[in-house]
C-alpha positions as CSV (number, residue, x, y, z in Angstrom):
1,M,0.0,0.0,0.1
2,A,1.4,3.4,-1.1
3,K,1.9,6.2,1.6
4,R,-0.4,8.8,1.8
5,G,0.3,11.9,-0.1
6,S,2.9,10.1,-2.2
7,F,2.9,10.1,-6.0
8,E,2.1,6.6,-6.2
9,W,-0.9,7.1,-3.8
10,K,-2.3,10.0,-6.2
11,L,-1.9,7.8,-9.3
12,N,-3.9,5.2,-7.6
13,I,-6.7,7.5,-6.8
14,G,-6.5,8.9,-10.4
15,K,-7.0,5.3,-11.6
16,G,-9.7,4.7,-9.2
17,N,-11.7,7.5,-10.6
18,K,-11.3,6.9,-14.4
19,G,-14.4,6.6,-16.2
20,K,-16.5,7.9,-13.3
21,I,-18.5,11.1,-14.3
22,A,-18.0,14.1,-11.9
23,W,-20.5,14.8,-9.3
24,N,-21.1,18.4,-10.6
25,K,-21.2,17.5,-14.2
26,G,-23.9,19.4,-16.1
27,K,-25.2,21.1,-12.8
28,R,-25.4,24.8,-12.2
29,G,-25.5,26.8,-9.2
30,L,-25.6,25.7,-5.5
31,Q,-25.7,21.9,-5.1
32,V,-27.1,21.1,-1.7
33,S,-29.0,17.5,-1.2
34,W,-31.7,18.9,0.9
35,L,-32.3,21.8,-1.9
36,K,-33.0,19.2,-4.8
37,G,-36.4,19.5,-6.2
38,K,-37.4,22.7,-4.0
39,K,-38.2,25.8,-5.4
40,R,-35.2,28.3,-4.6
41,W,-36.6,31.7,-5.4
42,W,-33.3,33.4,-3.6
43,Y,-30.8,31.7,-5.8
44,A,-32.0,32.5,-9.2
45,P,-30.7,35.8,-10.4
46,G,-33.6,38.4,-11.2
47,S,-36.2,36.3,-9.9
48,F,-38.6,37.1,-6.7
49,K,-41.2,35.5,-4.7
50,K,-44.8,35.6,-5.6
51,G,-46.1,39.0,-5.5
52,Q,-42.6,40.5,-4.5
53,M,-41.4,43.6,-6.5
54,P,-37.8,44.8,-7.2
55,W,-36.8,47.8,-5.1
56,N,-35.9,49.8,-8.2
57,K,-39.0,48.9,-10.1
58,G,-40.6,52.1,-11.7
59,K,-37.8,54.4,-10.2
60,V,-36.6,57.3,-12.7
61,W,-33.1,58.4,-12.0
62,N,-33.3,62.1,-12.9
63,D,-30.2,64.4,-12.3
64,E,-31.6,65.3,-8.8
65,I,-31.7,61.7,-7.6
66,K,-28.0,61.3,-8.9
67,K,-26.8,64.1,-7.2
68,K,-28.2,63.2,-3.8
69,I,-26.4,59.6,-4.3
70,S,-23.4,61.4,-5.2
71,D,-23.5,63.6,-2.4
72,T,-24.2,60.7,0.1
73,K,-21.0,58.8,-1.2
74,K,-18.7,61.7,-0.8
75,G,-19.2,61.5,3.1
76,R,-17.6,58.0,3.0
77,P,-14.1,57.3,4.2
78,N,-12.6,56.5,0.7
79,Y,-13.5,60.1,-0.4
80,K,-12.7,62.2,2.8
81,N,-8.9,60.8,3.0
82,R,-7.8,62.3,-0.3
83,G,-5.4,64.8,-1.5
84,K,-5.4,67.5,1.4
85,N,-7.0,65.4,3.8
86,H,-4.7,62.5,3.6
87,Y,-2.6,62.1,6.6
88,N,0.7,61.8,4.2
89,W,0.1,65.1,2.4
90,K,3.0,67.2,1.9
91,N,1.4,70.3,0.1
92,G,1.6,68.6,-3.4
93,K,5.4,68.2,-3.3
94,T,7.0,65.0,-4.6
95,E,10.5,64.3,-3.9
96,L,12.9,64.8,-6.8
97,N,14.2,61.1,-6.3
98,E,10.9,59.9,-6.9
99,Q,9.8,62.3,-9.8
100,I,12.8,60.8,-11.5
101,R,12.5,57.1,-11.0
102,Q,8.9,57.6,-12.3
103,S,9.5,59.5,-15.6
104,L,9.7,58.1,-19.1
105,E,13.5,58.8,-19.5
106,Y,14.2,56.7,-16.4
107,R,12.0,53.7,-17.7
108,N,13.6,54.0,-21.3
109,W,17.2,54.0,-19.7
110,R,16.1,51.0,-17.5
111,R,14.6,49.2,-20.5
112,A,17.8,50.0,-22.6
113,V,20.2,48.4,-20.0
114,F,18.1,45.3,-19.7
115,E,18.2,44.7,-23.3
116,R,21.9,45.5,-23.5
117,D,22.7,42.6,-20.9
118,D,19.9,40.5,-22.4
119,Y,18.0,40.2,-19.3
120,T,20.9,38.3,-17.7
121,C,22.4,39.0,-14.2
122,Q,25.9,40.3,-14.6
123,E,27.3,38.9,-11.4
124,C,25.9,35.3,-11.3
125,G,24.5,34.8,-15.0
126,I,21.1,33.9,-14.2
127,K,18.3,34.3,-16.8
128,N,14.6,33.8,-16.8
129,M,13.9,30.7,-18.8
130,K,11.6,28.1,-19.2
131,G,11.6,25.1,-16.9
132,L,13.6,26.9,-14.4
133,G,10.9,26.5,-11.9
134,K,10.8,30.1,-10.6
135,T,10.9,33.7,-11.6
136,I,14.0,35.7,-11.4
137,K,13.4,39.3,-10.2
138,L,15.8,41.4,-12.2
139,E,17.1,45.0,-11.3
140,V,19.1,47.7,-12.7
141,D,21.8,48.8,-10.5
142,H,23.7,52.2,-11.0
143,I,27.5,51.6,-11.1
144,K,28.2,55.0,-10.2
145,Q,25.8,55.8,-7.5
146,F,22.3,57.7,-8.6
147,A,22.5,60.3,-5.6
148,F,26.3,61.2,-6.1
149,Y,26.7,61.3,-10.0
150,P,23.2,63.1,-11.2
151,E,25.1,63.6,-14.7
152,L,25.6,60.0,-15.1
153,R,21.9,58.8,-14.1
154,F,20.6,58.2,-17.7
155,E,23.7,56.8,-19.1
156,V,23.4,53.3,-20.3
157,F,27.2,52.6,-19.5
158,N,26.4,53.4,-15.9
159,G,23.9,50.6,-15.6
160,R,23.9,47.0,-15.1
161,T,21.3,44.2,-14.7
162,L,21.4,42.2,-11.3
163,C,19.2,39.7,-9.8
164,L,17.6,40.7,-6.4
165,D,20.3,38.6,-4.3
166,C,23.3,39.7,-6.1
167,H,21.7,43.5,-6.0
168,H,21.5,42.9,-2.1
169,L,25.0,41.4,-1.9
170,I,26.9,44.2,-4.0
171,G,24.9,46.8,-2.2
172,A,25.9,45.4,1.5
173,K,29.6,45.5,0.0
174,E,29.6,48.8,-0.9
175,R,28.3,50.0,2.2
176,R,30.7,47.9,4.3
177,P,33.7,46.8,2.2
178,N,35.1,44.8,4.8
179,A,32.1,42.8,5.9
180,D,31.9,39.4,4.8
181,C,28.0,39.3,3.6
182,K,25.9,36.2,2.9
183,W,22.5,36.7,2.0
């Protein structure tokens, strides 16, 4: 007898079920044994009990009603915590660093570095391929630091493609050159 959960056990279950029809084949919606044969007015969409009217039957949606609904929604939390009312509001200022990293020029630079390096980590040589079993997260690293060399921020020769692990390792070595880092 195969051990429960093993590959052989799973194969035996599959062989045992071969040719059987699935319990829910051809059935739609909620399938509960005590409901079979009973009328289910609450389950069928758009149906009501005998004599029951839909809540919106005969309602006219004119501009006045639409404005009332809109005004009531504005008092809800998802509307009141926007813009100036948000706790993290900084008078509409976005840091220069963040603006640069969200710019089109930065995205084009990043794509150019990836294509030049053929989407391969320049330290360990790993690349996203079929059959690898996991997705490799690649990042673009500035060789000369982003903060200290603003004139080299968008130069393709100043970028390199690294996987997440190598990027952490290199970053740690640059911050503490004598440390023996193992991630």
